[in-house]
C-alpha positions as CSV (number, residue, x, y, z in Angstrom):
1,X,0.1,-0.2,-0.2
2,X,1.3,3.1,-1.0
3,X,1.7,5.5,2.0
4,X,2.1,9.1,0.1
5,X,-1.6,9.1,-1.2
6,X,-1.3,10.8,-4.0
7,X,-0.9,9.7,-7.7
8,X,2.9,11.0,-7.7
9,X,4.4,7.1,-7.1
10,X,7.0,6.2,-4.8
11,X,9.3,8.7,-3.6
12,X,13.0,8.2,-4.2
13,X,15.1,7.8,-1.0
14,X,17.4,10.0,0.9
15,X,18.6,13.3,-0.3
16,X,19.4,14.8,-3.8
17,X,20.0,17.7,-5.4
18,X,17.1,19.4,-7.2
19,X,17.0,21.3,-10.1
20,X,14.6,25.1,-9.9
21,X,14.4,27.2,-12.4
22,X,15.4,30.9,-12.3
23,X,13.6,33.2,-10.6
24,X,12.6,34.6,-7.4
25,X,10.5,32.6,-5.6
26,X,12.1,30.5,-2.6
27,X,12.2,26.4,-2.7
28,X,9.8,26.7,0.3
29,X,7.7,28.8,-1.4
30,X,7.6,26.1,-4.7
31,X,7.3,23.2,-2.5
32,X,4.3,25.1,-0.4
33,X,2.3,25.0,-3.9
34,X,2.8,21.7,-4.8
35,X,1.5,20.5,-1.5
36,X,-1.5,23.0,-1.6
37,X,-2.5,21.6,-4.8
38,X,-2.6,18.4,-3.9
39,X,-4.0,19.1,-0.5
40,X,-7.2,20.7,-2.5
41,X,-7.6,20.4,-6.4
42,X,-6.0,23.5,-8.1
43,X,-8.7,26.7,-8.6
44,X,-10.0,26.4,-4.9
45,X,-11.2,29.8,-4.1
46,X,-10.4,29.9,-0.7
47,X,-7.1,28.5,-1.2
48,X,-5.8,30.9,-3.6
49,X,-7.4,33.5,-1.6
50,X,-5.3,32.6,1.4
51,X,-1.8,32.2,-0.7
52,X,-2.7,35.8,-2.2
53,X,-3.0,37.1,1.3
54,X,-0.4,35.5,3.5
55,X,1.8,33.1,1.1
56,X,1.8,29.8,0.0
57,X,4.2,28.4,3.3
58,X,1.9,30.2,6.1
59,X,-1.0,28.9,3.9
60,X,0.2,25.3,3.9
61,X,0.7,25.8,7.9
62,X,-2.7,26.8,8.4
63,X,-4.5,24.2,6.0
64,X,-2.6,21.3,8.3
65,X,-3.7,23.0,11.2
66,X,-7.2,22.8,10.1
67,X,-7.4,26.9,11.0
68,X,-10.1,27.2,7.9
69,X,-13.4,27.7,8.2
70,X,-14.4,26.2,5.0
71,X,-15.6,22.4,6.2
72,X,-15.7,20.9,2.7
73,X,-11.8,22.4,2.6
74,X,-11.0,21.4,6.0
75,X,-12.8,17.4,5.5
76,X,-10.4,17.5,2.3
77,X,-7.3,18.6,4.1
78,X,-7.6,15.9,6.8
79,X,-8.4,13.2,4.4
80,X,-5.5,13.5,2.1
81,X,-3.1,14.6,5.1
82,X,-4.3,11.0,6.4
83,X,-2.6,9.8,3.6
84,X,0.7,11.2,3.4
85,X,2.7,13.9,4.9
86,X,2.4,17.0,1.8
87,X,5.8,18.3,2.3
88,X,7.3,15.1,1.9
89,X,4.8,14.4,-0.9
90,X,5.9,17.6,-2.6
91,X,9.5,17.3,-2.3
92,X,9.4,13.7,-4.2
93,X,7.1,15.3,-7.0
94,X,9.9,17.9,-7.5
95,X,12.6,15.1,-7.5
96,X,10.3,13.5,-9.6
97,X,9.8,16.4,-12.7
98,X,13.8,16.6,-12.1
99,X,14.6,13.1,-13.3
100,X,12.0,13.5,-16.2
101,X,13.4,16.8,-17.3
102,X,10.0,18.9,-16.1
103,X,9.9,22.1,-14.5
104,X,7.8,23.7,-12.2
105,X,6.7,27.5,-13.3
106,X,5.3,29.6,-10.3
107,X,3.8,33.1,-10.5
108,X,7.0,34.7,-9.2
109,X,9.1,33.4,-12.5
110,X,9.8,35.4,-15.4
111,X,7.7,32.8,-18.0
112,X,5.0,32.9,-15.7
113,X,1.6,33.5,-18.8
114,X,0.5,36.6,-16.6
115,X,-2.6,36.1,-18.8
116,X,-4.3,33.2,-16.3
117,X,-4.2,35.7,-13.4
118,X,-7.7,36.7,-14.9
119,X,-9.5,33.8,-13.3
120,X,-9.1,35.6,-10.0
121,X,-12.2,37.8,-11.5
122,X,-13.5,35.3,-13.3
123,X,-17.5,35.1,-11.8
124,X,-19.9,32.1,-13.3
125,X,-23.3,31.8,-12.2
126,X,-23.5,28.6,-12.8
127,X,-23.9,26.5,-9.8
128,X,-21.4,23.4,-8.7
129,X,-18.0,23.3,-7.1
130,X,-15.9,23.0,-10.1
131,X,-17.8,26.1,-11.4
132,X,-17.0,28.5,-8.4
133,X,-13.5,27.1,-7.9
134,X,-12.1,29.0,-10.8
135,X,-9.2,30.7,-9.5
136,X,-5.6,31.3,-11.2
137,X,-3.3,28.2,-10.8
138,X,-1.0,27.9,-8.2
139,X,1.8,26.2,-10.0
140,X,2.2,24.8,-13.7
141,X,4.5,22.0,-14.0
142,X,6.0,22.3,-17.9
143,X,7.7,19.7,-20.2
144,X,9.4,21.3,-23.0
145,X,12.1,23.6,-23.6
146,X,10.2,26.8,-24.8
147,X,9.4,29.8,-21.9
148,X,6.0,29.2,-20.9
149,X,4.8,32.9,-21.1
150,X,6.3,32.9,-24.9
151,X,4.6,30.0,-25.9
152,X,1.2,31.4,-24.6
153,X,1.6,34.9,-25.8
154,X,0.4,34.5,-29.2
155,X,-1.9,31.4,-29.1
156,X,-5.5,30.4,-30.1
157,X,-7.4,27.8,-28.7
158,X,-8.7,25.1,-30.9
159,X,-11.4,22.1,-29.3
160,X,-14.1,20.5,-29.7
161,X,-15.9,16.6,-29.4
162,X,-13.9,13.5,-28.9
163,X,-15.8,11.7,-31.6
164,X,-15.4,14.0,-34.2
165,X,-16.6,13.6,-37.3
166,X,-14.4,13.7,-41.0
167,X,-16.2,17.3,-41.6
168,X,-14.8,18.5,-37.7
169,X,-11.3,17.2,-38.4
170,X,-11.0,18.3,-42.0
171,X,-12.2,22.3,-40.6
172,X,-10.0,21.7,-37.6
173,X,-6.7,21.0,-39.5
174,X,-7.7,23.5,-41.7
175,X,-7.9,26.3,-39.3
176,X,-4.8,24.6,-36.7
177,X,-2.2,24.1,-40.0
178,X,-3.1,27.7,-40.8
179,X,-2.6,29.2,-37.6
180,X,0.6,27.4,-36.8
181,X,2.0,28.6,-40.3
182,X,1.1,31.9,-39.1
183,X,3.4,32.0,-35.8
184,X,0.6,31.5,-33.9
185,X,0.7,28.4,-31.0
186,X,-2.0,26.1,-31.4
187,X,-3.4,24.8,-27.8
188,X,-5.2,22.3,-27.1
189,X,-6.2,19.3,-24.3
190,X,-4.6,16.3,-26.3
191,X,-7.6,14.6,-26.3
192,X,-9.0,12.2,-29.0
193,X,-10.9,13.8,-31.9
194,X,-10.7,17.7,-32.4
195,X,-7.8,18.3,-30.0
196,X,-5.5,15.5,-31.7
197,X,-6.6,17.4,-35.1
198,X,-5.3,20.3,-33.6
199,X,-2.0,19.3,-32.5
200,X,-1.1,17.1,-35.3
201,X,-2.3,19.8,-38.1
202,X,0.5,22.2,-36.2
203,X,3.3,20.0,-35.7
204,X,2.8,19.3,-39.7
205,X,2.9,22.9,-40.5
206,X,6.1,22.7,-38.3
207,X,4.7,24.9,-35.9
208,X,4.3,25.2,-32.0
209,X,1.3,23.8,-30.4
210,X,0.6,23.0,-26.4
211,X,-1.7,20.7,-25.1
212,X,-2.9,21.4,-21.7
213,X,-3.2,17.8,-19.9
214,X,-5.5,16.8,-16.9
215,X,-2.8,14.4,-16.1
216,X,0.8,14.8,-14.6
217,X,3.1,15.8,-17.7
218,X,4.6,12.0,-17.4
219,X,1.2,10.5,-17.7
220,X,0.1,10.5,-21.1
221,X,-4.0,10.1,-21.5
222,X,-6.0,8.7,-23.5
223,X,-2.6,6.1,-23.8
224,X,-3.9,6.1,-27.4
225,X,-2.2,9.5,-28.1
226,X,1.2,8.7,-26.0
227,X,3.1,8.9,-29.0
228,X,1.8,12.7,-30.1
229,X,2.1,13.8,-26.7
230,X,5.5,12.8,-26.9
231,X,6.3,14.5,-29.8
232,X,4.3,17.4,-28.6
233,X,6.8,17.0,-25.5
234,X,9.8,17.4,-27.7
235,X,8.6,20.4,-30.0
236,X,5.9,21.8,-28.0
237,X,5.0,22.4,-24.5
238,X,3.2,19.6,-22.4
239,X,2.0,21.4,-19.3
240,X,-0.5,20.5,-16.1
241,X,-1.2,22.0,-12.5
242,X,-1.1,18.1,-11.2
243,X,2.1,16.9,-9.9
244,X,3.8,14.4,-12.3
245,X,2.1,10.6,-12.0
246,X,-0.9,12.4,-11.2
247,X,-4.3,10.5,-13.0
248,X,-6.7,11.9,-15.4
249,X,-9.5,12.1,-12.8
250,X,-13.0,12.9,-14.4
251,X,-13.5,16.4,-12.7
252,X,-9.7,17.5,-13.4
253,X,-10.4,17.7,-17.2
254,X,-13.3,20.5,-16.2
255,X,-10.8,22.1,-14.0
256,X,-7.9,22.4,-16.7
257,X,-10.3,23.6,-19.3
258,X,-10.6,27.2,-17.3
259,X,-6.5,27.4,-18.1
260,X,-7.5,26.6,-21.5
261,X,-9.6,29.4,-21.8
262,X,-7.7,32.0,-19.3
263,X,-4.3,31.2,-21.3
264,X,-5.0,31.9,-24.9
265,X,-6.1,34.9,-26.8
266,X,-9.2,33.2,-28.4
267,X,-10.9,29.7,-28.5
268,X,-12.5,28.3,-31.5
269,X,-14.9,25.2,-30.9
270,X,-14.8,22.9,-34.1
271,X,-17.8,20.5,-33.2
272,X,-19.5,20.2,-29.7
273,X,-22.6,17.5,-28.4
274,X,-24.9,19.2,-26.6
275,X,-22.8,18.6,-23.5
276,X,-19.3,18.7,-23.6
277,X,-16.4,19.7,-22.3
278,X,-16.0,22.1,-25.4
279,X,-19.1,23.8,-24.1
280,X,-17.8,24.1,-20.8
281,X,-14.6,25.5,-21.8
282,X,-16.8,28.3,-24.1
283,X,-18.8,29.2,-21.0
284,X,-15.2,30.6,-19.4
285,X,-14.1,32.1,-22.6
286,X,-17.3,34.1,-22.5
287,X,-16.8,34.9,-18.6
288,X,-13.3,36.3,-19.0
289,X,-14.5,38.4,-22.1
290,X,-11.8,36.3,-24.1
291,X,-12.6,36.2,-27.8
292,X,-15.2,33.4,-28.5
293,X,-15.3,31.6,-32.0
294,X,-17.8,28.7,-33.4
295,X,-17.6,26.5,-36.7
296,X,-21.3,25.9,-37.5
297,X,-22.1,22.1,-38.7
298,X,-25.0,20.2,-40.4
299,X,-27.8,20.7,-38.6
300,X,-28.0,16.9,-38.9
301,X,-25.3,16.4,-37.0
302,X,-25.9,15.3,-33.4
303,X,-21.7,17.1,-32.8
304,X,-22.8,20.2,-33.7
305,X,-25.5,20.7,-31.8
306,X,-23.7,22.7,-28.7
307,X,-22.2,24.7,-31.2
308,X,-25.3,25.6,-32.9
309,X,-26.6,26.3,-29.2
310,X,-23.7,28.7,-28.5
311,X,-24.8,30.8,-31.4
312,X,-28.2,30.8,-30.5
313,X,-27.8,31.6,-26.4
314,X,-24.9,34.1,-26.9
315,X,-24.5,37.0,-28.9
316,X,-20.7,37.4,-27.8
317,X,-19.7,34.6,-29.9
318,X,-18.3,34.6,-33.5
319,X,-19.5,32.5,-36.3
320,X,-16.2,31.8,-38.4
321,X,-16.0,29.1,-41.6
322,X,-12.0,29.0,-42.0
323,X,-9.0,30.4,-41.1
324,X,-9.7,34.0,-42.4
325,X,-12.1,34.5,-40.4
326,X,-10.0,33.5,-37.2
327,X,-7.2,35.5,-38.3
328,X,-9.5,38.1,-38.4
329,X,-11.1,37.6,-35.2
330,X,-7.3,36.9,-33.0
331,X,-5.5,39.4,-35.0
332,X,-4.6,43.3,-34.8
333,X,-7.3,45.3,-36.1
334,X,-6.8,45.8,-39.8
335,X,-4.0,42.9,-39.7
336,X,-6.0,40.4,-41.3
337,X,-8.8,42.0,-43.0
338,X,-10.8,39.8,-45.6
339,X,-12.7,40.3,-48.4
340,X,-16.2,39.1,-48.2
341,X,-16.8,36.0,-50.4
342,X,-18.3,36.4,-53.6
343,X,-18.9,34.5,-57.0
344,X,-16.6,35.0,-59.8
345,X,-16.3,38.2,-61.6
346,X,-18.5,38.7,-65.3
347,X,-18.5,41.2,-67.6
348,X,-22.3,42.1,-66.7
349,X,-21.8,42.9,-63.2
350,X,-20.4,46.5,-64.6
351,X,-23.3,47.2,-66.3
352,X,-25.6,49.9,-65.7
353,X,-29.5,49.4,-65.1
354,X,-30.6,50.3,-68.8
355,X,-27.6,48.2,-70.2
356,X,-29.2,45.2,-68.1
357,X,-32.5,45.8,-68.8
358,X,-31.9,45.4,-72.5
359,X,-29.8,42.6,-72.2
360,X,-31.7,40.8,-70.0
361,X,-34.9,41.4,-73.1
362,X,-32.6,39.8,-75.8
363,X,-33.8,36.1,-76.5
364,X,-32.1,33.4,-74.9
365,X,-32.4,31.9,-78.7
366,X,-32.9,33.3,-82.1
367,X,-32.9,36.9,-82.7
368,X,-34.9,40.2,-81.7
369,X,-34.9,43.6,-83.5
370,X,-34.7,46.9,-81.6
371,X,-38.7,47.7,-81.4
372,X,-39.2,44.2,-79.8
373,X,-36.2,44.7,-77.3
374,X,-37.6,48.3,-76.3
375,X,-41.0,46.9,-75.9
376,X,-39.4,44.2,-73.8
377,X,-37.7,46.2,-71.5
378,X,-39.8,48.8,-71.3
379,X,-37.3,51.6,-72.8
380,X,-37.5,54.2,-75.5
381,X,-35.9,53.0,-78.7
382,X,-33.3,55.6,-78.9
383,X,-32.0,54.6,-75.1
384,X,-32.1,50.7,-76.6
385,X,-30.0,51.6,-79.6
386,X,-27.5,53.4,-77.5
387,X,-27.7,50.5,-75.4
388,X,-26.9,47.8,-77.7
389,X,-24.1,49.3,-79.0
390,X,-22.6,49.2,-75.4
391,X,-23.3,45.6,-75.2
392,X,-22.0,44.7,-78.9
393,X,-18.7,46.3,-77.9
394,X,-18.6,44.4,-74.5
395,X,-19.2,41.6,-76.5
396,X,-22.4,40.3,-74.7
397,X,-24.4,40.8,-77.7
398,X,-23.9,40.3,-81.8
399,X,-25.9,41.2,-85.0
400,X,-27.2,38.4,-86.6
401,X,-30.0,37.8,-89.3
402,X,-31.1,41.7,-89.5
403,X,-31.6,41.6,-85.1
404,X,-29.7,41.1,-82.3
405,X,-28.6,38.0,-80.6
406,X,-27.0,37.0,-77.7
407,X,-23.3,36.3,-78.1
408,X,-22.2,32.8,-77.3
409,X,-20.2,33.4,-74.5
410,X,-22.9,35.4,-72.8
411,X,-25.5,32.7,-73.7
412,X,-23.9,30.0,-72.1
413,X,-23.4,32.0,-68.6
414,X,-26.8,33.3,-68.3
415,X,-29.0,32.2,-65.6
């Protein structure tokens, strides 16, 4: 039976030097933040408030003493503490990360992503503890070499259904590949379906991608994506609030979604069922006033029901159908303006109203003289004659058999 009571595995015996990333935070502060994240799940409102007011070491001491009014938190701390010493567990997690080549990033470090601090002001009216305990992370574990703040400073989240359709995968690949090509970091959750398609597209474009995990950074989940997640660790970043070895418990996916929403410039939901983690992520995006983008799908697809409800119920959401729309939303004003879609240009597009009426009066087959055309168009004969000269010049009509007929090209394109 394991004595530490957490998910981080067996602690190594004996002391050993542990690497710490550069920054002003003390080793005591780092270890306390790790211990607090084990005692209470990340985002806990009470814990974050105490740390913000008194610091992590003092808060850890207070929780261990049971000097807290939140009864649910006090019970959780007692249960976890009975299973293992939080300080020993934190020390073991830091040593395990050191062997793994991972690092712990805390708010005092230069690479801390300051955008997640907006979670301190986020308010949700939805019931349930997971919707109330949405405060910023106390610490973030990172695998990969690029500084975290740099990777997330110009980033877009692309998320959606695990049971993605071919349509969803295609739309995701087009968007994520294009973003990565233009040096935007693609952020997602490492899951099957839309998440995996977004990560793969970014890697295929030789771009940068970040997977935000609900397990330890050394514990790939789902296991079917293990090779993909290892690629991300080598060429991008794997990040998590939970110590190495932590299990991907169901509620942790809902907890981590707030980080995806807060750390990025905006979020694109490609496919989502009526009840899905992607829809829950979007509730955080909207509450944070981040850019909320939704790709519509077929009205017959169960995988697009959540997308369509987001568009119906939330006026702030933006309908996007491809890369150009996404870039227009997340870029600086005027940086990625696109022309509205239109059909191919045609010579008749620039005709004045009278010329268009005369052209419409010319029969599809056969010929008509000027008088017949004037009667059909409801215009004077002189006007019709002038307009016929113009239409001849532009190659839309031609003289034939004593009258006027549509030119061959005009006849084949006429609706």
